[in-house]
N, C-alpha and C positions, 0 to 999 in steps of 0.2 A: 740376492739372496743375503749375501754378507752384511750388505748395508742395513736391512731389516735387522739382523741379528744384533749388529752394533745399538741401532736405535733401541732394542730391548734390554740390552746391556744397560745403557743409559738411563732407561726407567727405572732400573733398580739401582742404579749407583747414585743416582739423582735423590733418591732416598735413602740415601746412607748407607747403603748394604753393598757388600762387594760380589761381584758378577764377572764371570768370565766364559767364554768359549773354551770347550776342553776335549780333548779326543781325537777322534778319527778326522774330523774336518780340519782341524789345525794341521794336524799331520800333512793330510794331503794336499792341503793348500801350500804348504812349505816344499811339497814335493810336485808342484805344480799339476797335481790330480783335481779332477773336477768332483766335487763331494756336495751332496744334496741333503745329507744327515749332520743336523747341527745340534749339539747337546750343549748345555748350559750348566754350570755349577755356580752356586751361590751361598751365602750365609743366611739368607732369606729362609723362613720355614715354609713349609706347603699353605698353610694358613694365611701368611703374609703374601706369599704370591697372589693368592687368590683374590685379596684385596686390592691389589694393584692391577691385576689383568681379569677384567670380568669374562671374556670368552675364554677361559680355563677349565681344566677338570681335573680330578684326581683318580688316575687309573690304577694308582696303588698307595694309597697313604702311607702305610706301614713303610713302604721302600724309600719315602721321602722324595718320591717324584710328582712333578705337575706338568701337563702338556697345556701348553699355552698356543693358541692359534692367533698368529697377527699378520695381517694381510695375504691371508690364505695359505700362509705357511705355518707347518706344524712344528712346534718347539719342545724338546723336552727339557725341563729344569728341575735339576737335583740339588738339594740342600747338601751343604758340607756333611759329612758323616763319617762315623767312626764304626766299623763293623766287630762286634764284639767277638761273636765265634761262628763257625759254620757246622751245617748239618748236612750227612750225607754227602761230603765231599763236593757240595754244590751252591747251596743256598745260605746267607747268614741267618742265624737262629734272631739275632736282636741287631738294631743298629740305634745309634746314639747321635743325634744331630751335635754340630760342634762348631767353631767359629774359627777354624785353623784350615787356610786352603792346604798347606803342605802336607798335613795329617789327613786331609782328604784325600791326597794325590796319593798318599803312600799305600793306601786300601787298593789301588788299582793295578791291574795286570802289568803291562809292559810300558818301559820309559818312553816309548814314541807316542803312547796314547796319554802322556799326562803333559805334553805342554800346551800351555794356555795363551788365549789372546785377550787383551782388554778392549774396553769400550772404545780406545781409540784406535783399535787396531793392532798395537805394540804387543808383541810377544813375550811371554813370561815363562822361563824355564827353570822351574826349581828342582827338577831332579835330573837335568843335564839329557833331558831326552834328545835333544837337538844332536849331540854328539853321537848317539846311538845312529840317529838318522843319516847324518854324514857318513857314518862308518858303515849303515846299510847293515843294522845288525838289530837283532830280537833279543832284547834282554828283558829280563823280569825287574819289577820293583822289589828291591829286596831279595831274599833268597828264594831261589827257583823251587826247592824242593817243597818248602812251606807253601809257595803260591798254588802249587798244582794239587798238593794235598787240600788245600782251603776248598778248589774248586777245580775238578778234572776236566771242565771243559775248555779250561786255558790252555792243554795240552793241544788239543785241536785247533785252537786259536792261533797259538805259535806257529803252528804248520802253515794255516791259512795266509796269517799276514806275510810269513816269509814266501810262500807261493806266489801270492798276488802282488806285491812289492818288489820281489826278487830280491829279498834279503836273504843274510846266513842267520842259523841260530847261534846263540852264544855258546861257547861249549859247556859252561854250568848248565845252560838251559836243557841242552841234549844229554848231559848226564843224569839231571834229574827226572827227564822224562822216562829214561830206560827206569828209574828206579820206582816212579808211580803209574807207568803206564796201564797196569794192573786194574787201575781205577776206573778205566773206559768201560768196564764189564756193566759198571753198574749206572752209567751214563745212560739216558733215556736214549732209545733209536731214533727218536723224533729229531732230538738235539744233534745226535752222530749225522744224521743224513744231512740237516740243513748245513752243518761246517763242511762235510765232504762235498754237496753240491757246490759250494762257494768255491772249493778247491778245484772241483772237476771242470768247471767253467770258466777257470782264469785261463788265459793266454799262455801262461807257463804252467799248465798243468801238469805236465810230463814232469817237471821239477818237483812238484807237490807229491806225485805219485813216488818218485825216486826216494824222496825223503820220508813218505809213510813205510817204505819198504825199508830203507835203511835203519829205522827206529823200531822196526819189529811191530808197527802200529797195526798192519795189517791183520795181525792173528790176534791182537786184542779186538778190533773192531769187525773180526769175523766176516773178513773180506777175503775169499778164496781167489787166487789166480789174477791178484790185482796186477802182477807182472803183464799179464796181457793186454794190458792198457798201452803199453809202451809199443807195441809191435805197430801200431797205426800212427801215420804222420798227423792226421786230424781225425777229431771222433768226437762226436755230439755226445751231451748230457747221458740221454737215453741209452747211447751205443756203449759208454763206459759201464753204467749198470748192467748191461745186457752181457758183456763179457765177464764181468765180476760173478763169482758164485756167492752172493752175499746171505747172509742169515735171513730166514724170510720173516723176520720180526721187523725188519726195517720198513716203516710206513710208505705203501705205495698205493693210488688209487687204482679204482676196477680198470680203469682206462689204461694206466700206465702198466698194469700188471698184464693184461692182453697184450701190450705192445711188447713188453720182454720176452712173452712167450713166444710171440710170433717174431720177433727179431733171431730170438735163439733157435727157432725151427729152422729158418730160411737161410742162416749161415752155413756156409759151404755148398749152397746149390750155384746154378748159372742164373746171376741178376739180369740178363738179357733173354732167357727164356720166356716165350710169350706167356706159358702157364703159369710160370713162377709168379710172373710180374701180375698176371690179372688174380691169380688165387691171393696174393700176399698185399697186394697194391704198392704205389710208388713210395711211400714213406718208408714202410718197413724194410723193402728191397734196397732203399738209398742207404739208409741207417746200416744194414748188415754190408753192403757193398763198401763202404766208408770204412767198414772194422776190417775188411778184408783187401783194403788198399785197391780197390776198382774204380774206375773212372764214371763219377757220378753222371756227368753229363750223356754219357753214352747209354747209361741206365733210364735217365730221363726221357731221352729221345726214343729209346725203345717202348717205354710206356707210352708215350705221346700216341705211337705209331700202332698201338694195339687195334686191331679192328672194332672188338669190345671190349669193354671196361666193367659190366655188369650184366647179369643174367637177364636183366630189363632191358638191354640192349639189343638182344636176339629177336630178330622179326618173324617172330611165331609166338602165339599164347598157347597156354594148357589147352583150352577150348578145342583151338585148331586142331591139335594133336588127336584129341579125343573124338573130334568129328572125323577126322581123316581116317582113323583107324576103328570108330564104331565101337568105341570101347568106354567105359565108366573111369572115374580117375583111380589110380592105384599106384603103386611103387614104380611101374614101368617108365611113369613120365620123368623121374628123377633120374633113371637109365640114359632116357633118350636125351634130355636136357644135357646132361653130363657128356654125351658122345658128340652131340652136333657142337656144343660149347668147344670141345677140343678141335674138332674136324675145322671150326670156323676160325679159332685163334692161329693155327697152322697153316692157313690159307687152302684147306684142301676142300672147304666149302664155301660157297658164296653166302653172304649174309642178306638173302633175299629170299622171300616167303616161297616164293616158287620152287627155288632150286632146292630150300630145306625140307619142303614138302615132298620132292622127287626123292630126295636122300631117304627119308622116313619109311615113304612107300616100298623103295628098295630094301631096305635092311628091316623093318618091323611090320610089315604088313603080312 
């Protein structure tokens, strides 16, 4: 992938343009982390880039980016630019194309994301990002307060990078977050969830949660009881959202909402109980068991040993019951099914038609 990216750079530099790989890929490359997301910056304008690469498109011409597909790999190419001003502490109002790499880098968020690589694979570090990389430090490009006032998402990105990379936040960054964290109220819940999901799915998620709590971001993000996440040794993403009482405005799919509801309902129950396993299923019980520090292997084994896993597994049909009792369909059928279901699950009744019929005759005829 890197070889293809370098060839793309050479396509641009051979036409007298400046071009570099910049940002996360270079940072991760220097840290020995595999990355598949390559961003390229150049002084070629979007229209000039399109003339060079036939298989390209302009997803956002105003933003100065072009997507190029080369050898099946998608590259985002952005023209050097200066951002004139920001609106709503999030988006630049206007951009101006420029011919100066350093000025382009000065608009970026953190120094570790400004390190560049040229077409020969050589590192270009104009803003000393490698020093911060070596010191494992998250530091903004320029004044932290101004950076967060420009774009409040950078507050969460700072925590995310610190969490994922195992870095520390520069003292000035921490101080500026404390002064600007109120801006997170106006940040969209979709963007907040995207960043939080990345923090929560990191192997270092506990450090990220501690940092959110230390900085008081849990209150600004409307995440109640975030500290509960620290009680479990390991916990899945849906498990984390289950223990947090987050503002309902956070976007979840219908299926996710149902999962969260069921997990919260089953927390505190015995996850080896056949009826609990049967009613809520393996996944919900496993997540709830994980939250409570229970042995997931035992829960899985208990579920595998259930006599029935759904009502369809019961060896009798509604018509059989109606014929047996010589009655028309009615609410009594549910009552009988609920009863025999329980009896079968607790091994007090064999799941065979003959025994079930005998039980129904004895108890309902």
